[in-house]
N, C-alpha and C positions, 0 to 999 in steps of 0.2 A: 466749825469751819476747818477744813483740811489744809494743813500747811506742810511743805516739804523743806527740810533743812539738812545741812551736813552734820554728820556724827561728831560729837564731842567726847572726850575721855569718860566723862561721868555718865554716858549713855549705855555703857556696856551691859548693865543689868537689865535695862528695859529692852534692849535688842535681844539679849539672850532669852528673855521671857517670850517675846514675840516669835523668835526662831523655834523655840521648843513647842509652843502652842501650835504653830504652823505645821511642824512635823507631826505632832500627835493627832491633829485633825486631818491633815492632808495625806498622811501616809498610813492612816488606820486601814487595816486590811491589806496593806502592801508590805510594810515592815512588820517583823514579829512584835507582838504586844510587849514582850519582856524588854525589848529595846526601847520602845516608846515610853514605858513606865519608868525606866531608870534614868531618863534624861535629867540632868542636874543643872539648873540655871546658874548657880554659883560657879560651877566648873566651866560652863560655856562662857560666862562673863569674863572669868580669869583668862581663858584662852584668847578672847578678843583683845584684852589688854596686852597680852604677850605678843600677839601678832601685830598690834599697833595700828589698826586701820583708822584710828582717829587722827593719826599724825598726818598733817597736810603733805608731807613728802612721801608718804606711802604710795606705791603704784596703784593701789585699789582705793576707791572712794565708796563710802557708805552714806546713803541719804536716808533720813527717817521721815515717815509720814506721821503727823501728829494731829489729833483732834482735841481741842480744848486742853492742850498741853500734855496729853497722854500719848505715848508712842503706840501706834496701831499697825505699823508696818515698816519695812526697811528693804532696801536694795543695795547690793554691793556690785560694783563694776570696775573694769580696768582692762589691761591688755589680756589677750587670750592666753590661757594656761595650756601649754602643750602637755598632753597626758594628764591634765588637771593638776599639774605640779606648779605651785606658786613660785618655785625657783627657776622654772623654765618657761619664760614668757616670749610670746610671738608678737612683735610690735606691728605686724601687718593687719591684725584683726582685733577688735574689741570683744569683750565678753561681759555678759551679765552673769556674775558668779552666783548670786543668791537673790531671791526675792520672796519675802514671806509677809503675810498679812494676818492679823488676828482674825480668827474665824468669824467673830461677830461683825467684822467689816468686809467679809467676802461679798462681792456684788454691789458695794456702795460707791464704787469709783476710785477707791484707794489704790488698788492694783494697777489700773490703767494710768493713774497719775504718777505712780512710782516708775512704771516702765517708761513713760514719756520723759520723766526727769533723767532716768539712766540713759536713754537714747540721746537726749540733748547733751549730757555730760560726755558721752562717747564721741559724739559728733564734734563737740568743742575741742577734743583732743586730736581731731583730724582723721578719725576712722570713718570709713564709708560702709563697712560691713561689720556685723557683730554676730556672735554665737552664744549659745547657752545649752546646758545639758538638762534633760528632764527624765525622770524615771519613766520607763516605757508604760508602766501600769498606771501612771498618774493621769488619768483621762481628763480630769478637771483642768489641770495646768496645761496639758497639751491643747485642749480646746481654747483656753485663754490665749496662748501664744499664737495659735493658728489664726484666731480672730484678729490678733494684732499684726498679722502679716508675715509671721515667720513660718518656715516650713522645714521639715526634716531634710538633711542633706546626705543621708546615707551612712553617716558615721555612727558607730555604736560602741559602747564600752560596758564594762561591768563595775558596779559600785559594790564593794565588799562591806557588809554590815557585821561588825564584830558581835559575837555572842559570848555569854559568860561560860565559865566552867571549862575553858580550854576547847570548846567545840569549834569546828571550822565555821568561818563566817558564812552568812547567807549572801548570795551573790544576786544582785538585782540589775536588770538590764536598763541602760540609759540610752537615750537617743539624743543626737545633737541637732539642734535647730539653728537656722541661720537666717539673717535678714539684712536688708540694706538700711542705711541711715539717711539716705537722701530722698526718702519717700515723702 
């Protein structure tokens, strides 16, 4: 049975694993293989702890999807980040900052449940509109968000993916999607 609950400090490792598995499966063929191979769950978990998203006073909320006590997905949402900068927040719009599901749970209802929970959380905070960024080449995610009622709003940006050996980063195009919360 699928349950959704708020992140606790001890969830950092489980969230990092889901995040990395989501990247490795969802971005295969989009991001360089060397980037996807070197992802480190321990480092990502530590970064989560340092950012402090489990703190109830943090401006962003992370919700976990669990099946039989195992974390199978998560979403993080809060105020819109101008230029995707967590220190430059726009209080007029909400944002789904991240949403990842274990590949074994793609298509089983986990992602729609997480998005519905994020939308409810954003609406509870008073936002009527929300946004999110998607890699332009991520056709699967784009179809999911379009089926959920979001559409591109014309904004684009570039996501720099660092490479090893001092090489310049790979720059991936991102599209901004927007939707209403009173639907």
